[in-house]
C-alpha positions in Angstrom: 16.5 -5.0 9.3 14.6 -8.3 7.7 10.8 -8.2 6.9 9.4 -9.8 9.9 11.3 -7.7 12.3 9.6 -4.5 10.8 6.9 -2.4 12.9 3.5 -2.3 11.0 4.3 1.8 10.8 7.8 0.4 9.2 5.6 -1.7 6.5 3.4 0.9 5.6 5.1 3.6 4.5 2.0 5.7 3.1 -1.5 5.3 1.2 -2.2 5.9 -2.4 -4.6 8.3 -2.8 -5.3 8.5 -6.9 -8.7 8.3 -8.4 -8.7 4.8 -9.6 -7.5 3.5 -5.4 -10.9 6.3 -4.1 -13.0 4.6 -6.6 -12.0 1.1 -5.1 -12.5 1.9 -2.0 -16.2 1.3 -2.1 -15.4 -2.6 -2.6 -13.6 -2.6 0.4 -9.7 -2.9 -1.5 -7.3 0.1 -0.4 -4.1 0.5 -1.8 -0.6 1.2 0.3 3.0 1.9 -0.8 4.6 -0.7 0.9 8.3 -1.1 2.2 10.3 -3.0 -0.8 11.4 -5.5 1.2 7.7 -6.4 2.2 5.9 -9.5 1.2 2.3 -10.7 1.6 2.1 -11.7 5.1 3.4 -9.2 6.4 1.8 -7.0 4.8 -1.2 -8.4 6.1 -0.4 -8.4 9.6 0.5 -5.5 9.4 -2.8 -3.8 8.0 -4.4 -6.0 10.3 -2.6 -4.4 13.9 -2.9 -0.9 12.9 -6.4 -0.6 11.3 -8.1 -3.9 13.3 -9.4 -5.6 10.4 -9.3 -8.8 8.9 -7.8 -9.1 5.2 -9.2 -11.8 2.6 -6.5 -10.9 0.2 -3.1 -9.2 -0.6 -1.7 -8.6 -4.1 1.7 -6.7 -4.6 2.7 -4.9 -7.5 6.6 -3.9 -8.1 6.2 -0.4 -9.9 9.5 0.1 -11.5 10.9 4.4 -11.7 10.1 6.2 -15.0 12.7 8.1 -16.7 12.2 11.9 -16.2 14.4 14.7 -17.1 15.1 18.0 -15.0 17.1 20.4 -17.9 19.9 19.1 -19.1 20.5 16.2 -16.2 18.0 12.6 -16.9 17.0 10.4 -14.2 14.4 7.9 -13.1 11.8 8.5 -10.4 11.9 6.4 -7.4 10.8 3.0 -7.9 8.7 1.4 -4.9 6.4 -1.6 -4.1 2.7 -1.6 -4.0 -0.1 -3.5 -1.8 -3.5 -3.5 -3.1 -5.3 -5.0 0.0 -9.1 -6.6 0.4 -11.2 -6.8 3.0 -13.0 -9.1 4.2 -16.9 -8.7 4.3 -18.1 -5.8 7.1 -14.6 -4.0 7.5 -13.4 -0.9 6.7 -10.9 1.7 7.4 -12.1 4.2 9.0 -9.3 6.9 8.4 -10.3 6.6 4.4 -14.4 7.0 4.9 -14.2 11.0 4.4 -12.4 10.4 1.1 -14.8 9.4 -0.6 
């Protein structure tokens, strides 16, 4: 299924809750793991539809999997795509307010 036919729930896989991501929430910047086929435009539309906010900027990062060892077997952790979403002034996502 192409990225433009996916629902907002398919595009935004999960929010990323890290120490750096939580400190950026104070500035109106939110971090999400997104589908690998997503681009800036579909991420912007998904965030605006799901959370009823206006998005100012979207930055995308492809994170490569790191090498891991489990006993004698070797492999890689999962690669994923990350979106850093900056909201316009005055907008907040209410679901994240209790985490700060």
